[in-house]
C-alpha positions as CSV (number, residue, x, y, z in Angstrom):
1,M,105.5,-113.5,-18.3
2,A,106.2,-111.5,-15.2
3,N,104.0,-108.5,-14.4
4,I,105.9,-107.0,-11.5
5,K,108.7,-104.6,-12.3
6,S,111.3,-106.2,-10.1
7,A,110.5,-109.7,-11.5
8,K,110.9,-108.3,-15.0
9,K,114.3,-106.9,-14.0
10,R,115.4,-110.3,-12.5
11,I,114.6,-112.0,-15.8
12,L,116.8,-109.5,-17.7
13,V,119.6,-109.7,-15.2
14,N,119.5,-113.5,-15.0
15,R,119.6,-113.7,-18.8
16,T,122.6,-111.4,-18.9
17,K,124.5,-113.4,-16.2
18,A,123.7,-116.7,-17.9
19,E,125.2,-115.4,-21.2
20,R,128.3,-114.2,-19.4
21,N,128.7,-117.5,-17.5
22,K,128.2,-119.5,-20.7
23,S,130.9,-117.5,-22.4
24,I,133.3,-118.0,-19.6
25,K,132.6,-121.8,-19.4
26,S,133.0,-122.1,-23.2
27,G,136.4,-120.4,-23.0
28,A,137.5,-122.7,-20.2
29,K,136.4,-125.8,-22.2
30,T,138.3,-124.5,-25.3
31,A,141.4,-124.0,-23.2
32,V,141.1,-127.6,-21.8
33,K,140.7,-129.0,-25.3
34,K,143.8,-127.2,-26.5
35,V,145.8,-128.9,-23.7
36,Y,144.5,-132.3,-24.6
37,A,145.2,-131.7,-28.3
38,A,148.8,-130.8,-27.5
39,I,149.1,-134.0,-25.4
40,E,147.7,-136.0,-28.3
41,T,150.3,-134.6,-30.7
42,G,153.1,-135.4,-28.1
43,D,154.4,-131.8,-28.0
44,K,155.4,-131.3,-24.4
45,A,156.4,-127.6,-24.7
46,A,153.0,-126.8,-26.4
47,A,151.2,-128.8,-23.8
48,Q,152.9,-127.0,-20.9
49,S,152.2,-123.5,-22.4
50,A,148.6,-124.6,-23.1
51,L,148.4,-125.8,-19.5
52,V,149.5,-122.4,-18.1
53,A,146.8,-120.7,-20.3
54,A,144.1,-123.2,-19.3
55,T,145.0,-122.9,-15.6
56,A,144.7,-119.1,-15.8
57,T,141.3,-119.3,-17.6
58,I,139.9,-121.8,-15.1
59,D,141.1,-119.8,-12.1
60,K,139.5,-116.7,-13.5
61,A,136.2,-118.6,-14.0
62,C,136.5,-119.7,-10.4
63,T,137.0,-116.1,-9.1
64,K,134.0,-115.0,-11.1
65,G,131.8,-117.7,-9.5
66,V,131.3,-119.7,-12.6
67,F,133.1,-122.8,-11.2
68,H,133.2,-123.9,-7.6
69,K,136.7,-123.7,-6.1
70,N,136.9,-127.5,-5.7
71,T,135.7,-128.0,-9.3
72,A,138.3,-125.6,-10.6
73,S,141.0,-127.2,-8.5
74,R,140.1,-130.7,-9.8
75,K,140.1,-129.6,-13.4
76,V,143.6,-128.0,-13.0
77,S,144.9,-131.0,-11.2
78,R,143.7,-133.4,-13.9
79,L,145.3,-131.3,-16.6
80,A,148.6,-131.0,-14.8
81,K,148.6,-134.7,-14.2
82,A,148.0,-135.5,-17.8
83,V,150.8,-133.1,-19.0
84,N,153.2,-134.5,-16.4
85,Q,152.5,-138.1,-17.5
86,M,153.7,-137.3,-21.1
87,A,156.8,-139.2,-22.2
């Protein structure tokens, strides 16, 4: 355990930020799963609306620094490609 006051603060701050990042990542994963679930059912309209929601969630995670911009771009691109390839 840290003895120095600033080190103790860093532990608390890092724990808080890790929880926040975990929550944001979890929300992004859920949004992605909803898109793929809509694709599996074959509902194009639901897939497109889920894609819009997932894109917004991923972009917000990117602006908050949870995802790197290239990672966010790649995730959005793959989702859009999957929705566009639906019959």
